[in-house]
C-alpha positions in Angstrom: 100.0 166.4 145.9 100.6 169.5 143.8 102.6 168.2 140.8 102.7 169.0 137.2 101.6 166.3 134.8 103.7 166.2 131.7 101.8 165.9 128.4 103.3 163.2 126.1 102.3 161.8 122.8 102.5 158.2 124.0 103.6 156.1 126.9 104.0 152.4 127.8 101.8 150.8 130.5 102.1 147.1 131.3 103.7 146.4 128.0 101.1 148.4 126.0 101.9 151.6 124.2 99.0 154.1 124.6 98.9 157.1 122.3 97.2 160.4 123.1 94.8 160.1 120.2 93.9 156.6 121.4 95.1 155.0 118.1 97.2 151.9 118.2 99.6 152.4 115.4 102.6 152.8 117.7 101.7 149.8 119.8 101.2 147.6 116.7 104.5 148.9 115.2 106.3 147.8 118.4 104.8 144.3 118.7 105.2 143.6 115.0 108.8 144.5 115.1 109.4 142.4 118.3 107.5 139.4 116.9 109.5 139.5 113.6 112.7 139.4 115.6 111.5 136.3 117.4 110.6 134.6 114.1 114.4 134.2 113.7 114.4 131.8 116.7 111.6 129.8 115.0 113.5 129.6 111.8 116.6 128.3 113.6 114.6 125.7 115.4 113.1 124.6 112.1 116.6 124.5 110.6 117.7 122.2 113.4 114.8 119.8 112.5 112.9 120.3 115.7 109.6 118.3 115.5 106.6 120.1 114.4 104.8 119.5 117.7 107.5 121.4 119.6 107.5 124.2 117.1 103.7 124.6 117.6 104.3 124.8 121.4 107.1 127.3 120.9 105.0 129.7 118.8 102.3 130.6 121.4 104.9 130.9 124.2 107.4 133.2 122.4 105.6 134.8 119.4 101.9 134.7 119.9 102.3 136.0 123.5 103.8 139.2 122.0 101.2 139.7 119.3 98.3 139.1 121.8 99.5 141.3 124.6 96.4 143.2 125.9 94.6 142.1 122.7 91.2 142.6 124.3 92.1 146.3 124.8 93.3 147.4 121.4 92.2 144.8 118.8 88.6 146.0 118.5 89.9 149.5 117.6 92.7 148.5 115.3 92.5 149.4 111.6 92.2 146.8 108.9 95.7 147.8 107.6 97.2 147.2 111.1 95.4 143.9 111.5 96.7 142.7 108.1 100.3 143.6 109.2 99.8 141.5 112.3 98.3 138.6 110.4 101.2 138.5 107.9 103.4 137.7 110.9 101.1 134.8 111.8 101.1 133.5 108.2 104.9 133.7 108.1 105.0 131.5 111.3 102.5 129.1 109.6 104.8 128.7 106.6 107.8 128.0 108.9 106.0 125.5 111.0 104.0 123.9 108.2 100.7 123.9 110.1 97.7 126.2 110.5 97.8 128.6 113.5 94.9 130.6 115.2 94.2 133.9 113.7 94.4 137.1 115.8 90.7 137.4 115.3 90.3 134.0 116.7 92.5 134.9 119.7 90.6 138.1 120.3 87.2 136.5 120.1 88.1 133.6 122.3 89.6 135.7 125.0 86.7 138.2 125.1 84.1 135.4 125.1 85.8 133.4 127.8 85.5 136.4 130.1 81.8 136.6 129.4 81.4 132.8 129.9 79.9 132.5 126.5 78.8 129.1 125.0 81.0 127.2 122.6 79.4 125.6 119.6 80.1 121.9 118.7 81.3 121.4 115.1 80.8 118.0 113.5 81.3 116.7 109.9 79.5 114.0 107.8 80.1 111.5 106.3 83.7 111.7 107.7 86.6 114.1 107.8 88.7 112.2 105.2 87.0 111.9 101.8 87.8 111.4 98.1 87.3 114.2 95.6 83.8 114.5 94.2 82.0 113.6 97.4 79.7 115.9 99.5 80.8 117.0 102.9 78.4 118.6 105.5 79.6 120.6 108.5 77.2 121.2 111.4 77.6 124.0 114.0 75.4 123.1 117.0 74.8 125.8 119.7 72.1 123.8 121.5 68.3 124.3 121.7 68.4 128.1 121.3 67.4 129.7 118.0 67.8 132.9 116.1 71.6 132.5 115.4 73.6 133.5 112.4 76.6 131.2 111.8 80.0 132.3 110.8 82.3 129.8 109.1 86.1 130.1 108.8 88.9 128.2 107.1 92.4 129.7 107.2 91.1 133.2 108.1 88.4 133.3 105.3 85.0 134.0 106.7 81.5 133.4 105.4 78.1 133.6 107.1 74.8 131.6 106.8 71.5 131.4 108.6 71.6 127.7 108.7 73.7 125.7 111.2 75.1 123.6 108.4 77.6 124.2 105.6 77.6 121.8 102.7 80.5 121.5 100.3 79.4 119.6 97.2 81.8 117.8 94.9 84.8 118.5 97.1 88.2 119.1 95.6 91.7 118.9 97.2 91.6 122.7 97.8 88.6 122.3 100.1 90.7 120.5 102.6 91.9 122.4 105.7 90.9 123.3 109.3 87.4 124.6 109.9 85.8 126.5 112.8 82.4 128.1 113.4 81.0 130.9 115.6 77.3 131.7 116.2 76.1 135.3 116.3 72.9 136.8 117.5 72.7 140.6 117.2 76.0 141.9 118.7 76.4 138.7 120.7 79.0 136.1 119.7 79.7 132.7 121.0 83.2 131.3 121.4 85.0 129.6 118.6 83.9 126.0 118.1 86.3 123.0 118.2 88.4 122.7 115.0 87.7 120.1 112.4 90.5 119.0 110.0 89.1 117.9 106.6 91.4 115.9 104.3 90.5 115.5 100.6 92.4 113.0 98.5 92.1 112.4 94.8 89.7 109.6 94.1 91.7 106.6 92.9 91.1 105.0 89.5 91.6 101.3 89.1 93.4 99.5 86.3 92.1 96.2 84.9 94.9 93.7 84.1 94.3 90.6 82.0 96.2 87.3 81.9 97.3 85.7 79.7 96.2 88.3 77.1 93.3 90.4 75.9 93.1 88.2 72.9 92.3 84.6 73.9 91.0 81.4 72.5 88.0 79.2 73.6 88.9 77.0 76.5 91.6 79.2 78.0 91.6 80.3 81.6 91.4 84.1 81.9 92.2 86.1 85.0 91.1 89.7 85.5 92.6 91.8 88.3 91.3 95.1 89.6 94.4 97.0 90.7 93.8 100.0 93.0 96.9 102.0 94.2 95.3 103.1 97.4 95.5 101.6 100.9 92.4 100.3 102.6 90.1 97.2 102.6 88.2 97.2 99.3 85.1 95.4 98.0 85.3 95.0 94.2 82.6 95.2 91.6 83.0 94.0 88.0 81.1 95.3 85.0 80.8 94.0 81.4 79.6 96.0 78.4 78.0 98.5 80.8 76.9 102.1 80.6 79.2 103.8 83.2 76.6 106.4 84.0 74.1 103.8 85.0 76.5 101.4 86.7 74.6 98.5 85.3 75.4 94.9 84.3 77.4 94.1 87.4 78.7 90.6 86.9 80.7 89.8 90.0 81.4 90.9 93.6 84.3 90.0 95.8 84.9 91.0 99.4 88.0 91.7 101.5 91.3 91.6 99.7 90.0 89.5 96.7 90.7 91.5 93.6 90.4 88.8 91.0 87.7 87.6 88.6 88.4 84.3 87.0 86.9 82.7 83.9 87.9 79.1 84.1 87.1 78.2 80.5 86.4 81.1 78.3 84.0 81.1 75.3 82.6 83.6 72.9 79.9 84.7 75.4 82.7 86.1 77.6 83.9 88.5 74.9 83.3 92.1 75.7 84.4 95.3 77.5 85.3 94.7 81.2 85.8 97.4 83.9 85.8 97.5 87.7 85.2 99.7 90.7 86.3 99.5 94.3 84.4 100.5 97.5 86.1 101.0 100.9 84.4 98.7 103.3 84.8 101.0 106.3 83.6 104.3 104.8 81.7 103.1 101.7 83.6 105.5 99.5 84.0 104.4 96.0 86.8 104.7 93.5 86.3 105.9 90.0 85.3 103.2 87.5 88.3 101.9 85.5 88.8 102.3 81.8 87.3 99.3 79.9 89.5 96.5 78.7 88.3 94.6 75.6 88.4 90.8 75.8 88.4 89.1 72.4 87.6 85.3 72.2 88.3 83.2 69.1 86.8 79.8 68.5 89.6 78.7 66.2 92.4 76.9 67.9 95.6 78.6 66.8 98.3 76.7 64.9 102.0 77.7 65.0 104.4 77.8 62.1 107.6 75.6 62.3 110.7 76.8 60.5 114.4 75.7 60.4 117.6 77.7 60.0 119.4 76.8 57.8 116.7 75.3 55.6 117.2 72.1 53.6 119.5 69.2 54.3 121.8 69.3 57.3 125.3 67.9 57.7 126.6 66.2 60.7 128.6 68.5 63.0 126.4 71.4 62.3 123.5 73.0 64.4 120.0 73.5 63.1 117.8 76.1 64.9 114.1 75.3 64.9 111.6 78.1 65.6 107.9 77.7 66.6 106.3 81.0 65.5 102.9 82.3 66.8 101.1 85.4 65.6 102.7 88.2 67.8 99.3 89.9 68.3 98.1 86.9 70.4 100.6 87.6 73.2 103.3 85.5 74.8 103.5 81.7 74.4 105.8 78.9 75.5 106.9 76.4 72.9 106.8 72.6 73.2 108.8 70.3 70.9 108.3 66.7 69.7 110.7 64.4 67.8 109.6 61.4 65.7 106.3 61.1 67.6 103.7 63.3 69.2 104.1 61.5 72.5 104.1 64.2 75.3 106.8 62.1 77.1 109.3 63.3 74.5 108.2 66.9 75.0 110.8 69.7 75.4 109.9 73.3 76.5 112.1 75.9 74.9 112.1 78.5 72.1 114.0 78.5 69.8 115.1 74.8 69.8 118.8 74.4 68.9 119.4 70.9 67.4 123.1 69.8 67.4 123.5 67.3 64.6 125.9 64.7 65.9 124.8 61.8 63.7 122.3 60.8 61.0 120.0 59.6 63.7 119.4 63.2 64.8 117.4 63.7 61.6 113.7 62.9 61.3 110.3 64.4 61.8 109.8 67.3 64.2 106.7 69.1 65.5 105.9 71.9 67.9 102.9 73.5 69.6 102.5 76.5 71.8 101.0 76.8 75.3 100.4 79.2 78.1 98.6 79.6 81.4 98.0 77.3 84.4 96.6 74.7 83.6 98.4 75.0 80.2 96.2 75.7 77.2 97.8 74.2 74.0 97.5 75.2 70.4 97.3 72.8 67.5 100.4 70.9 66.5 102.4 72.5 63.7 102.9 70.8 60.4 105.7 68.2 60.6 109.1 69.4 59.5 111.6 66.9 58.1 115.2 67.4 59.1 117.3 65.4 56.6 120.9 64.7 57.8 123.8 63.4 55.8 127.4 62.7 56.7 129.7 65.6 56.1 132.0 64.9 53.1 135.7 64.3 53.3 138.4 65.2 50.9 140.8 62.4 49.8 144.2 63.3 48.3 146.0 60.8 46.0 149.7 61.3 45.1 151.3 59.5 42.1 153.7 57.8 41.7 154.4 57.9 45.4 154.5 60.3 48.4 158.3 59.9 48.3 159.8 60.9 44.9 163.2 61.9 43.5 164.4 65.0 41.7 163.4 65.0 38.1 160.3 62.8 38.6 156.8 63.8 37.5 154.3 63.9 40.4 150.5 64.0 39.9 148.1 65.1 42.7 144.4 64.2 42.7 141.7 65.5 45.2 138.4 63.4 45.5 135.3 64.1 47.7 134.1 61.1 49.7 130.3 61.1 50.3 129.6 58.1 52.5 130.9 55.1 50.5 130.9 56.9 47.2 133.9 58.9 45.9 133.3 61.9 43.6 136.2 63.3 41.7 136.3 67.0 41.9 139.7 68.1 40.6 141.8 67.0 37.6 145.3 65.7 38.1 147.8 68.3 39.0 151.4 68.0 37.7 154.1 69.3 40.1 156.2 71.9 38.3 159.3 71.7 40.5 160.5 70.1 43.7 163.3 70.9 46.1 165.5 68.5 48.1 167.6 68.8 51.2 170.3 66.6 52.7 167.7 65.0 54.8 165.7 63.8 51.7 163.3 65.1 49.2 160.4 67.3 50.2 157.6 69.2 48.4 158.2 72.9 48.1 155.5 75.5 49.1 154.2 76.9 45.8 151.1 77.1 43.6 150.4 74.3 41.3 148.9 74.7 37.8 146.2 72.3 36.7 144.0 71.9 33.7 141.1 72.9 35.9 142.7 76.0 37.5 145.1 76.8 40.3 145.6 74.5 43.2 147.2 75.5 46.5 150.3 73.8 47.9 148.7 73.5 51.3 148.1 70.1 52.8 144.5 68.7 52.5 143.4 65.6 54.4 145.5 62.6 53.4 148.6 64.5 52.3 151.8 63.9 54.3 
C-alpha cells in the first residue's frame, strides 16, 4: 500500500513509550508519574491498618507491574538518573509497607535470566541467621561445581563484589541486619538472583548479679546469687570469682536449663570476693556479655544490735515505751526479735520497733533483742539487757478545811498533795479563799484565782474536789 508514514517524536506501543532517539526519558516519566499516583492507594490501605502481608501482595500487582512494564526492553539503556528516580518510588513503597522490596535491578536481572534458563545460586548463612552483636556471620553463595565466578552481594540495593563465594561479616552490629542476595558473574554472563536470607542482629544481653540477703554478710549466713538475663531463651549459666574477664578463668559453678542460682549454704571468709556470671543459649551456643562484678564481703564477727528506749528512764503506768533494736544500716535489712525477762525463744516477738504499753508495774523488767534474716534465719548476738523501770502514776489529793460546805464569812483553806503509791508528798502550801458567793440553793465556791504563799492557784477542780 502506498501510504505516507508520519514522522513523530514518540509513540506508545503495548504500554511502552518509544522515542525517535531511542532514549527512555519519556517512558520513564510516564511510569514514574503513574506509579506515584498508585502510591496513594497503598497509603490509604496502610492507613486502614491492612496487614503487612496483604500490602506486600498489593505492591507487585498494582505498582511494581507499572514500573516493570517491558523492563527487559528499556532498563539496560536507562540512565543512572532515570534508574534513581524509579528506585525512589520503590523506596517510598518500602517505607509505607515497612518491609524490603525487590529493586528494579533485581527485577530486570531475574526476568532476563529466567528467559535464558540461567542457574540460581543457593545462599546460606552460618552459624545462624539470628545472632547477637559481636559475633561473626558467614554468607556462602553456591553455584555448584563450576568455577571462575565473581560473586556480587547485595543488601537493600547496595552492591559489592568478591572472587570468593563467601562473605564474612566480623563483629556484627545491629546495622548489619537485613535481607541479603547474591549473583554469580562470569565475564558478561550472570546467574539469577539467589534466594534471600534475612539476618537479624540483636544487642548482646548483659546479665546482672543479684545478692541476697546483702553484699555484706557474716560467717554462717546463707547467700544466694542470681544471674538475671533479660532475654528469652533457654540459658546455661557460668559463675566466676575473682576472674580476669579477658581469660574467662576461675569458673566456679555451672547450672543447666532454667537454673540461675548459685547458693552458698554457710558462708565463710574464703567465699569473699568479686562474683560475675555469663549465660549461654543452649540451642545456638551464643553467649551473653559477662556481668559487672559484685563484691561479697564476709565478716567473722557476729554482729550485735543496740537496744534503746523512747522515752529513756523510768516509765509511768498508762504510758507507752518504744523499744528500738538498731543494726548498722550498712549491713542491709534485718528483722528484729524481742525477749522479756528471759532469753527463752518461746517468748520471742518479731517486730521493729516494739511498742510496749505500760498497764501495770509488772510490765517493767529486763528486755533484750537480736536481729535475724534469711531462711533458715541467721541470728545476731543478743543486745545488752535494757531495764524498763515502771512506777505507778501519781495522783493529786485535794483537802478542804474546815469543810467542803461552808458559810459566808468563813475562812477556807485548800491543800493539794501528790500521792506516790502509799506515800503522800505535799506540793502546795495552804491556800486561803479570798471570797465566796452564795445562792438561794446554798453556798458554792466562785470561779476565781486564789492567792497562796507559794504562788497563784487555779479555781478549777482537781481530783478530790467537789
